[in-house]
N, C-alpha and C positions, 0 to 999 in steps of 0.2 A: 210295773211288773205285778203279776198276779201269782198267787200260790194257792194250792189246794192242800188240805190237811187230811191225812188218812188216820183216823183215830181221834176221838173226842173225849179222852179221859184227862187226867190232870196234866200230862205231858203235852197233849194236843192243845189244851187250853193255854198252857204256858207259851207254846210256839205261836199261837194266834195273837196273844198279847204282845209278844216281842216283835213279831213281824209287823203288826199294825203300828207299833211305836216307831218302827223304822220306815214307815210309809209304804209298806207292801200291802196291796189290796188282797183280801181273802176272797177268792172266787167261790169256793165252796168247801164243804166238809163231808167226809164219808165216815160213817160209823154205824154198825148194825143197830145201836140203840138211839140214834140221833133223832128219830121222830118224836121222841119224848121231849125234846128241847126246842121250843118254838123260836128261841132267840137267834138261831143260826139259819141262814138262808143264803144260797140254796143248800139243802141238806139231802143226803142220800143214805138210805138204809141198805141199798144193794147197788152194785155197779156191774152191769152186764155190758151191753153194747155201748153204754155211755162212756166207757173208759176213754175212747178217742177224744170225744168232746171235752171230757172232764180234765184231762191232763195235757193235751197237746199245747206245746209252747209255754207251759207254766212250770213254776217251781213246785215240786212235790215234797211235802214233809211227811215222812212215815213215822207216825206216833202211835201206831197200833201195837198190840202185844208182839213180842219178839218172834214168836212162831210164824207170823204172817209176813215178816219183813222181806224175805227172799222172793216169795211169789208176787208181792205188791211191787217191789222194786223192778222185777223183770217185766211185769205188766205195764208199769209206768214208762219204762224205757222203750218198750216195744211200741207204745202208743204215742211217743213224741214228747215226753216230759223233758224239760231242759235242765233239771237239777234236783 
């Protein structure tokens, strides 16, 4: 099972650690400031047409600021996220 993380602040990092400990592979991370962190790969500062490839069939963890949750959830579900 693979997961994608939306948000790479303290909450996103905590989810990555917990999911990894459970044996879930982290497919990628999206965060506008992510390009400053070379430790995460693949990483995306923007998601345009990549949404379909990024989330389809994967668990999506929304760890971004609360004001983005609704739009990100709708986009993830529209593009085939599984949870």
